[in-house]
N, C-alpha and C positions, 0 to 999 in steps of 0.2 A: 440591319436596316430598320428604320422607324417607319411605320405604316399607319395611315389613317384610312379607315373604311367608313364610307359615308354615303348618304342619299342627298346631302345638301353641301354646297360649297359656294361661298360668296366669291365673286360677283355673279356667278352663274345661276344661283337660286337665292331667294330671300330666306330669312329665318336665322335664329340665334345659333343653331348648331353649325351651319355653314360659315357664319361669321366668326365663330370661335376658332374653327379649324384654320380659316384664312389668316386670322391674327397670329396663331401659333406659327404658321408658315412665314408670315411677314417679319417676325422678329428672329427667325432662325439665321444662323451664319451660313455662308456659302458652303462650308464643309458639312454642316448639318443637312442642308438641302440636297447635297449630292448623295446623301445616304438616306433619303426620304422618298416614300412612294405614297400615292393616293389611289385607293381602289374605289372607283365611282360606281355605285350600284344604281343604274338607271339606263335610259334608252337614248335620250337626246342630250348630247354633250358636245360642246365646241372644243375639240381637242387642240386645234390650232391656236385658239386664244389661250388655252391653258398653258401650252408650251411657251407662248410669248410672255405670260405672266410668271411662270415658274420653269424656266428652261432647264434647270438641273434636277427637277423632281420627276420621278418615274410615274407615269399614269397607266393604270389598268382600268379599262371600262368593262364592267360586268353587265352586259346588256342582254336583251332577249336573244339577239343573234348569236351571242357567244355562249349561251347556255347549252350545256352538253347533256344529252339524254342517256349517254353511256360513256364511261371513262375508260382509261387505258387498261384497267384491270377487268373490263367487261361487265362492270356493275352498272345497272340501269338506275335512272333517277325519274321520279314522277314528272310529267309535263306541267306546265303552268296551270292548266285548267283543273288539275287534280287537287290543288291546294285550296279547297273550298272553305276551310275554316277562316283563313285570313291570308291575304297576299304577302304579309310580312314573313311568313314561313318560307315561301318561295324566294323572297328577296334575300333571306339569310343563306339559302343554298347557293344562290347566285354569288353572294359575297364570298362564300367558302370556295367556290370554283375559281373566282378571280384571284383569291389569295394563293391557291394552289398553282395557278399560272405564274404568279410572281415568285413563289417559293422555288419553282423550277429554275429560275434565273439567279436569285439572290438568297442569301441566308437572312431569315427574318428574325430580328431580335425582339422587337416590341411592336405589337399591333393593337391599335386603339379603335374601338367601336363606340358609337353613341348608344345610349340606352333606349332611345325611342324605337319601338317596334320589335325589340329583341333581335336586332340585326346580327348579333354575335352567335345566336343559337346554334346554327349548323356547324360553324367553325369550331366551336367548343366541343360539340359532340365528336367531331373528327379527332380532336386531341384526346378526349377521354377514351376513345376507341383505340388509340395508339396508331392511327393511320396517318397522322400529319401533325406538324407544329409541336413536336416533342420538346424542342429547345427554345420555343418562342413564348414570350409573355403575352397572353391574351387579356387585354384590359377593357373595361367598360367605363366610360365617363358618364357621370350623372349630369346630363343636361336638363331634361325633365321628361320622365317616362309618360307616355300617353295614358297609361292606366291611372297614374296619380292625377293627371289633369281631368280625367273623366270623373274622378271622385270629388273634385272641387269646382268643376264646371257644370253648366246647366244642360249640356247636351244629352240626348237620350242614348242609351247603350243597347247593343244587341249581342248575339253570340260571338260575332267577330271581335267585339271589344273584350269579351271574356277570353278569347283565344290569345289576343295581344297581351293581356295581363299574364297569362301562363307563360308565353314566350319571354316577356320582359323579366319576369321573376326567375325563370329558368336560366336565362343568360347571366343574371346577377349571381345566382347560386353557384354556377359552374365556373365563372371566370377566375383568373389568377389574381387580378388586381382590380379594385374598384376605385376610380378616381373621382373625388368630390371637390367641387369648387370651394365650398365652405363647410365647417364642421356642423352647423345647425341644419344645413340642407342634407348632409349625410345622415344625421339622426332622423330627420323627417322621412327620408326614403327608407331607411332601415325599419322604422316603426310601421310604415305603410305596408311593406312587403313582409313584415314579421320575421326578420332575421335575428338570430341569437347574437349576443354581444361578442362572444369568443370567435364565432365564425366571421362576422362582419368586420370587426376591428382588426383582425389579423391580416385582412386583405386591403384595408383602407389606406389610401394615399391622398393627402390634401394638396391640390394644385389648382390654382385659379388661372383661367385663361388670360393672356395679356389683353389689354385694351389698346387698340390703335385707332386714333381719330382720323376721319377722312379728310378733314380740313383743319389747318392750323395746329399750333403747338399746344401742349397742356398748359392751362391757365395757372398762374401763381396763386390767385385768390378768386373767389366767386364775385359776381357783380355786387355793386352797392344798390340795393333795391330802393324803390320809391313807390309812391302811390300810382305811378304810371306804368309800373312793370307788369307785363302780361303774366297770366297764370296759364300754363300749357299742359295739356294731356297729349303725350307723344307716343303712347302705346297704341297697339291695334284696337279698333273699336269692336270688342267682342266681350261676351259676358265674363269670361275668366279675368279680364283686366279691370273689371268693375267700373265701367264708365258712368253707370247710374249713380254710384257712390261719389264720383267726382262731381257730377252735376249737383247733387244734393249738398255736398260740402261747400261748393262754390256759391250756390244760392244763399246758404246760411251766412257765408262770409260777406257777400255783397250787401245783405240786409243789415248785418252788424257793423259794416264799415261804409257808410254812405259817401265818405270823402274819397274812396278809392276810385281812380279814373281809368285804370287799365282794362284790358279785354280778357275774356276767358276763351282760350283758343284750343280747339281740337286739331292738332297738327298730326293727324293720323288718318288712315284709310280703314274701310270696312269691307269685308267680303260679302256681307249680308246687308243689302240696302234696306230691307224691312226693319232690321234691328237698329240700324242707324236712325231711321225715321222715328222709331220708338224713343230713342235717346233724345232726339231733337224735340219731340213732343213733351218731354219731361220738363223742359225749361218754361217757367211761368211767363205769361204774355208780357208782363211789365219788365222782364229782364232779358227778353230775346235779343234786343239790340246789343247786349253786352257779350253775347256768345258768337263765336266764329267757328265754322267747320271748314277746314282747309285740308282736302284729301289728296291733292295732287302737287305736293311740294317736291321740288328737286333737292338734291343733296345740299346745295348751298343754302337754299331757302330754309330747309329743315334745320341745318346747323345754326343759322341766324336766329331761328325761333327758339331753340332750346338754350343757346348760349347766353341769351339776354333776358331770360325769364325765370320765373319760379316754376319748376317742373314737378308734376305730381305723379306718383306711382302708387296706385291703389290696389293692385293685385294682391290676393292673399297668399299666392305661392309663386315663387320663381326659384330657379336653381342658382342664378347669378344676377340676372337683370342687367344685361350689358348696356341697355339704353340708359339706365340710371347712371352707370359709371361714365358713359360718354357725355351725358348732360353735365355732371359735376365737373369732369375734367375739362369741359369746354367753357366753364365759368358760370353755369346755371346753378341756382339754389334748389336743392332737391327736398321735397316733402315725401316721406315714404311711410308705408304701412308697417308698423312695428310687429304685427302678427305674422308677417311674411318672413320665413326663415332666412331668406337672402338678406334681410335687413335686421336680423336678430341681435341679441345682446352681445354675442361673440363674433359678429361680423365686423367688417371695417367701418360700418356706418355708425357714427356716434352722435347722439341727440345733442343739438345746440352747438356742435362743433363743426361737423361737415354735412349735417342734414337736420331736418326737423321731422320728428316722428309723431304719428298719431296712432290711436289705439284700434283702428279699423272701423270706427263709426263716423257718421257724417258730422255730428257736433264736434268731435275731436278734430276732424279734418278742418272744419271751419276755423277753429281756434288755432290750429297749426299754421294755416295760411296767414292769419293775422300776425303770428310771430315771425313768419318768413318775410313778409312785406316790411316789417319793422327793422330788419337787418340782422337777424340771427344767422348762425351757421355760415361763416365766411370761408372756412377751410375747404380744401379740395380732398375728395376721397382718394385713398391710395390703394392700389390693387395689392393683395397679399403676395409676398415673394417667397416661394418655396421651391425646392429642387423639383425639376421636371421628372415625372414618373419613369420615363425611358432612360434616365441617368442613374436610377437606383438599382442596386443589386436585387435580383429576383428573390421574393420571399418564398421559402419552401411551404408547400401545402401540407396539410395534416395527413393526406393520403400519400403513402410511399410505396413504391413497387415491392411486391412480395418476392420471396425466393422463387427462382424459376422452377416450375414444376408442371406436371401434366395431371391435374386432378381429374377424377372420374366424373363424367357427365352422364346422368340418367335421362334418357328420352322417354317420356311417358305418353302413350298413345291409347286413349279411351276408344273402344270400338263397339259399334252396334250396327249390324246389317250393312257394313261398308266393305265387304270382302272383295268386291271388284276393284277397289282402289287401294286397299291396305298394303299389298305387296309393293306398289310403286311408292307409297309413303315411306315404307321401311327402306327401300332402295335409296331414296334421297338422303336418308340418315347415314346409311352405310357408305355412301359416296363422299361423306364429309372429309375435309382435310385434317380434321382432328381425330386421332386414332382411339383415344381412351374413352370409349362410349359404350354404354349398355342400353338396350331397348327393353322397356317394360310395356307390353301390350295387355290391357285389361279388357276382356270381353264382357260386356254387360248383358249376357244371356241373349245373344243374337237369335232371331227366329227364322231368318232367311237361310235356306239350306246351303247356298253357295258360300255365304259368310261363315256358317258353321264348319264347312269343309276347309275353308281357308285357314281358320284358326287351328283345326286339327293338323293340317299339313305343316304349319309353321312351328309347331311344338318340336323342340330339339333340333331344328334345322340349322341353327347358328349358335355358336358359343356365347355371343353377345346379346342374344334375344331370349327373353323370358316371357311366357304366356301366363297370365293370371285370369282365372274365371270367377266372376261373381256367382254366388249361389242363387241369387234372384236379381231381377232387373232393378237397379238402384237409381238410374238416371245419371245424366252427365256429371253434375257437380259431385255427387257421392262417389262416382267411379273415379274421378280425378283424386279425391281424397284417399280412396283405396290404393291407387297407384302410388301416392306419396308414402304410404306405409311400407311399400315394397322396394323403394329405391335405395341404392347404396352409395350413390355419388354425392359429391360436395355441391354439385349444381344440377338443376333440373331444367330440361327443355320440354315445354308442353307443346304437343303437336296433335291435331285432330287426324283421324284415320284416312281422310281423303285429301289432305293438303301436303305441300312439299316445302322443303327448306333448302336454301342454297348451300353448296358445298363448303363455302368459307365462313358461314355464320357462326357455327359453334366455336371455331378457333378464335374468331374475332371477339366474340362475346366473353369467352373464358379469359382471354388476355386482358380485356378491359376490367372485369371484376377482380381478377387476381392482382392487377396493378393498382386497383382503386378500392380498398377495403370499405370505404364509406358509401359505396354504391351497392345496390342489391338486385337490380333488374337491368337487362338489356333488351330493348324493344326494336324489332325490325319493321321497316316500312314494307308495305304490302302491295303486290300486284295480283289482280284477279285474272283467272284464265278459264276458258271453256275446255271441255274434254278434247275437242278437236285441235286445240292449240297446245296441248301438253308437250308435244314433241319439240316445240319451238322454244321452250323455256331454256335460257342460257345462251340462245342465239338471237333472240328477238330483242328489239329495243322497246316496243310498245306493248301494253297489255290491254285487256278488255276494259278494265276499270282499275281504280287505285283506292287505297285507304291510307291516309297520311296521319301520323300520330306525333304527340309531343312528349309522351311519357308522363311527366308530372303535370297533368292537366287538371289542377285542383279547381279552377273556376269553371271553364267550359265543361269539364267532366261531370258537373252537376246535372247537365242537360243532355249531353251526348257523349258517347265514349270516344274520347281522343287520347286515352291512355295507351291502348294497344288492342290488337285482336287477342284471342285466347292464347296465341303463341308468344312466348317470351322465354328467355333464359334467365333463371333466377337462382339465388342461393337456396339450397334445400331447406335449411333451418328457417328461413323467412317464409317460404311457402307453407311449411308445416305449421308455423306459428299462426299464419293468417287463415289457411284453409279456405275451402269453398263452402258457401252457405247452401246446404243440401235442400232446404225448403224452396229454393228458387227454381222455377221452371225454365228460366232463361236469364241472361245477363249476369250469370254467376262470376264470369271473368271481370266484367265491368265493376261489379260490387267489390271483388277482391282488390282491384287496383284503387278504387276509392278509399278503401280501408287502409291500404298500404301507404297511400299518399298522406292520409290523415295521421298515420303513425310516424311520419317523417322518413319513410323509406325513399331512397334516391334511385333515379332512373338514368340510364344512358340510352340514347336513341340513334339508330343508324340513319344516315341520309340516303343511302342507296337501298334498293329493293332486295331484300334477302328472304322474304316469306312469300309463298305463292299459294293463294287461296282459290280453291276450286269452286267455281260458281256452278252449282248443279240446279236443275230446274226444281227438284224437290227439296232443296236445302231448307232447313228449318229457319234460316235467317232471311229468306226471301219469299216466303209464302204470304198470300193475302191474309190468311188467318193470323199470322204472326203480327203483321202490321195493324190489323184491327184490334189486337189485344195489347198493343203497345202501352196504352194508358195503365191497364191493370198490372202489367209486367213492370212498368216503371215504378208504380207505387210499391210493389214488393221490393224493388231494388233499394228504395230509400227508407223503407221501414227500418226501425231500430237504430237510426242514425239521428244525431242531434246537432244543433248549431247554437252558438252563444252570441248574444249581443248585450253588452253591459252585464247586468246581474241576471238577465233572463236566459234560460236554457229551454229551447223549443225543439219540437220534433222537426226533422228535416222535410217532412212531407208538406210543410207550409209552402215550399217552393213550387209545388205542383200547380199552383194557380198561374204561374208563369209559363206553364206548358199546356194551357187549356185547349189549344187547337186540337182538333181530332187527329188521329194517327194518319188517316189517309191524306188530309191536308198537309200535315207536316212532311210526309214522305213525298207528296207531289211537289211541295215547295223546294225541297232539297234536290229533286230530280230536275226541276226547272232551272235552279241555280247552276247545277252541274252542266246542263245542256247549254245554258247561256255562256258559261265559261269556255266550253268547247267551241262554241260558235265564235266567240271573241278571239280565241286562239287561232281558229281557222281563218278568220277575216284578216288577222295580222300577219299571216304567213306570207313569205316573200313571193311564192308562186301565185297565190291568189291576188296579191297586190299588183303583180305584173299583168295578170289577166284583166283585172279591172281597169288598169291604166290603158291597156291596149283597147279594151272595149270603149272606154271614154273617148280615146283618140279617134277610133273608127266612127263613132256616132257624130263627132264634130266634122271630120274631114272626108270620110267615105261612108256615108249612111247606106249606100247600095250594098256594102259588104254584109251588114246585118240583115238586110232584106234577103239577100242571096242565101245567107246561112240558114235563115228560117225556112225559106222555100226548099232548100236541100234537105233539111231535117224532116219536113213533111213528106217529101218524096221517099226518103229512106224508111220512114215509119210505114208508109203505104206498101212498099215492097216487102218489108218484113212481115206485115199482116198477110199478104198474099202467099208468101212462102210457107207461113205457119198453117194457113188453110189448106194448102196442097198436101202438107205432111199429115 
């Protein structure tokens, strides 16, 4: 079965991604449609209309209501409000769950995601973990990544944009197939995300989406232009599309061609009224009567506007520019920006044949418009014809499953004055479904008597448990390094002395790394628990709090740790190679993950919660003193690291200017955002929705009910106070 996973689909939503998928469905045969499914990731969707348009296509809606907090294997998933870095991470988990529902019905041969937002992230992790999609080709089509647009657009970015960059890059790094519309677009995306040629090219497939016109047949030739032919801007009025360049070029053309009698038409809408007004104010007073802004054209009016005009496309980047193909195939003459890879030298767009190209500047655009009006470029552009990626035999990945084995896993537990919790931590490891495990507990000169006794009693108690004692107190980072010198296993699981690991995590992680030699770390998602809730772990769905990670968090990881907690399963040789920086008082795990990512180490991330972090009142990670010292600790973290730009090599601490807010303000902002997310989740719940609807009805139709309820509540409170006073 062929599957498209998307957050957009024409005619239900606007946007090029949805139109591209609709076009692929429109040109499919009845037989192809019968073996096609769409996984819609969103909440409001007209399923009845979809069935009318595509009666043979299977539809799966991955909505808030269908999101599962626990699966059939008893694995819990973070709720929506826990995904505080970016909602796209949660969207990807919803997509994965929707695919699993479909996979329970049908065999999935080929699944295609759009690149926008890294929607494929969670599904790809399930495949890398060996939990699903083993025989399925998971592909990502290059429409236009949000991260790349942020690089060419004028919009401000925040930490959420950095998280989206990490998700988008991770999805492209892990997918089986990369589908590019055009070769120059593929090269631009490869360069932006810094992929090596051998990795990128081995997975690259060229396939342009078909173009389907809403009205009329494809024209045989473009129009015969004249001095009355209008010049049209049909793209959305936003900075990325460069409408200001269009205005400047058209003004230059009008002044250089006084005999031209046509109009300059904006056949486009803007979501930002202030920005459109800025564009309108750019037009000189003596030329304003020559410009028209038409923002509410219907399909027929828009078709008439572009098919009888010179259409200009000034954007510096597009992955395909469907609007330009539609304009040319409808009969319009297209003037295109030659610096845009979608119109590059190796694209279907040929200067003076089926288009007029300009060099990206206003003077060049003015000259190109003069050439277009004089009748150049009469041919129609042709969409490249290549085999669809779902018809191709799967390309083998460089990673191949290793020989089946049970390599030894060493669980290292640094310990200092946590004797009250240590035994339970050890028990969680011994309860693992993976048998070939050794435990190495390193005591860092505990001073508490109970902890000292706990260490003494553990010595020799189990054949798989070894106790190592530091001769002096070394600190957490150095104690972890000591532990690495004592391990015997091929893999290491790092685990603090008060935390717990799920029974299935070690087996899951070892299976992933054994089958994927190119990967080095497996990262578990994290649920926080209080001492009183410990007995509910494994039976409960919800946790006190959550920490959600990406693994390879190269961008947002500069500012906050989205790599992992201190707990991960990794190859022993890699951890020994990297080590922990012993001069750091904290963040030694964050630092190690930063260096691992910079060295090209690869991560696999679980979607379910497999690590349980004990939230203690005295925990070093939650004390006011720790928050107050965040700035100095963060500076220590990024010391001795550099970054390059051009020929410059600079210390990484220059990024500290971007984290100038105080630690208390930063922590408060994160807490407010988390609380707001929880509140939004609460308000969207079906139970609360029903109560609010009932309250609204009562206020309109039976206001006496509300008055009676308030009076009853006052009476109840009074009785309760009297009872307490008698007690």
